[in-house]
C-alpha positions as CSV (number, residue, x, y, z in Angstrom):
1,M,15.5,-7.0,9.5
2,N,14.1,-5.1,6.5
3,I,16.5,-3.1,4.4
4,G,15.0,-0.6,2.0
5,L,16.6,-0.2,-1.4
6,D,16.9,3.2,-2.9
7,T,16.3,4.0,-6.6
8,S,20.1,4.4,-7.2
9,V,20.8,0.9,-5.9
10,V,18.0,-0.7,-7.9
11,L,19.2,1.0,-11.0
12,R,22.7,-0.2,-10.5
13,L,21.5,-3.7,-10.0
14,L,19.3,-3.6,-13.1
15,T,21.7,-1.8,-15.5
16,G,25.1,-2.8,-14.2
17,E,26.2,0.9,-14.7
18,P,28.4,2.4,-13.5
19,E,30.2,-0.9,-13.2
20,D,32.0,-0.3,-10.0
21,Q,28.9,0.9,-8.2
22,A,26.8,-2.0,-9.6
23,G,29.4,-4.5,-8.4
24,H,29.5,-2.9,-4.9
25,A,25.6,-3.0,-4.8
26,F,25.5,-6.6,-5.8
27,T,28.1,-7.6,-3.2
28,E,26.3,-5.7,-0.5
29,I,22.9,-7.2,-1.4
30,Q,24.4,-10.7,-1.4
31,Q,25.8,-10.2,2.1
32,L,22.6,-8.7,3.4
33,I,20.6,-11.7,2.1
34,R,23.1,-14.2,3.6
35,R,22.6,-12.5,7.0
36,G,18.9,-13.1,6.7
37,N,17.8,-9.6,5.9
38,I,14.7,-8.9,3.8
39,L,15.2,-6.4,1.0
40,V,12.2,-4.1,0.5
41,V,11.3,-1.7,-2.3
42,S,8.6,0.9,-2.2
43,D,6.3,1.7,-5.1
44,L,7.8,5.2,-5.3
45,V,11.2,3.6,-5.9
46,V,9.7,1.3,-8.6
47,S,8.1,4.3,-10.3
48,E,11.4,6.2,-10.3
49,V,13.3,3.2,-11.7
50,Y,10.7,2.7,-14.4
51,F,11.0,6.3,-15.6
52,A,14.8,6.4,-15.2
53,L,15.2,3.2,-17.3
54,Q,13.2,4.7,-20.1
55,H,14.5,8.3,-20.1
56,H,18.2,8.0,-18.9
57,Y,19.0,4.4,-20.1
58,R,16.8,4.4,-23.2
59,V,15.2,1.1,-22.3
60,P,11.9,0.6,-24.1
61,K,8.8,0.7,-21.9
62,V,8.0,-3.0,-22.4
63,N,11.6,-4.0,-21.5
64,A,11.6,-1.7,-18.4
65,L,8.4,-3.3,-17.2
66,S,9.8,-6.7,-17.8
67,L,13.0,-5.9,-15.9
68,L,11.1,-4.6,-13.0
69,A,8.7,-7.6,-12.9
70,D,11.7,-10.0,-12.9
71,F,13.5,-8.0,-10.2
72,L,10.5,-7.9,-7.9
73,N,9.8,-11.6,-8.4
74,T,13.2,-12.4,-6.9
75,S,12.6,-14.4,-3.7
76,S,14.9,-12.0,-1.7
77,I,13.0,-8.8,-2.7
78,K,9.7,-7.8,-1.1
79,T,7.6,-4.9,-2.4
80,L,5.9,-2.6,0.2
81,G,3.1,-1.7,-2.2
82,S,1.3,-3.1,-5.2
83,A,4.0,-2.8,-7.9
84,A,4.6,-6.6,-8.2
85,T,0.8,-7.2,-8.6
86,V,0.4,-4.3,-11.1
87,L,3.3,-5.6,-13.2
88,T,1.3,-8.8,-13.8
89,V,-1.3,-6.9,-15.9
90,P,-1.2,-8.4,-19.4
91,H,0.1,-6.0,-22.1
92,L,0.7,-3.3,-19.5
93,A,3.1,-1.4,-21.8
94,T,0.3,-0.7,-24.2
95,K,-2.5,0.0,-21.7
96,K,-4.0,3.5,-21.8
97,T,-4.1,3.6,-18.1
98,G,-0.3,3.2,-17.6
99,F,1.9,1.5,-15.0
100,V,2.2,4.5,-12.6
101,D,-1.5,5.4,-12.8
102,R,-2.3,1.8,-11.9
103,L,0.1,1.9,-8.9
104,I,-1.7,5.1,-7.7
105,H,-5.1,3.4,-8.2
106,A,-4.0,0.2,-6.4
107,E,-2.9,2.3,-3.4
108,Y,-6.1,4.2,-3.3
109,L,-8.2,1.0,-3.5
110,Q,-6.6,0.1,-0.2
111,T,-7.0,3.4,1.5
112,A,-9.8,5.4,-0.1
113,K,-13.4,4.9,-1.3
114,A,-12.8,6.2,-4.8
115,T,-10.3,8.0,-7.1
116,L,-11.2,11.2,-8.9
117,T,-9.5,12.0,-12.2
118,F,-9.8,13.8,-15.5
119,E,-8.2,10.9,-17.4
120,K,-10.9,9.1,-19.3
121,A,-8.9,5.9,-19.7
122,A,-8.7,5.5,-15.9
123,G,-12.5,5.4,-15.8
124,R,-12.3,1.7,-16.8
125,L,-10.7,0.9,-13.4
126,P,-12.9,0.0,-10.4
127,D,-14.0,2.9,-8.1
128,V,-12.7,5.6,-10.4
129,R,-14.9,8.7,-11.2
130,V,-13.9,10.7,-14.2
131,L,-14.6,14.4,-13.8
132,G,-15.9,16.3,-16.8
133,C,-15.3,19.9,-17.6
134,N,-18.3,22.1,-18.5
């Protein structure tokens, strides 16, 4: 059975804070895995965790991306979207088209013919059309 992990659970697992909730989350996750469940995480949860790590926990962008990549590469975790793939982009923390924009782009590549944007940096990605203002 698939069990979806919410942002709050993933944050507890990654930060260990607050300690009592992190411990409870870890114990529950271990039990679910032992019972044969598959833990799933949506790209939206990954995005929320990414921003929360930076803004609430003051984790530098490069470290937040590394934490997420390590977490999503755990054999017992399955992503529902493209986050695990996007996190493999080299030097992602310094790319002008950032992590969340790349998640959006990856989803659109699967479901739409093109992406429209005003962000010039995104124009380097496949099937993106940058709109100009006159």
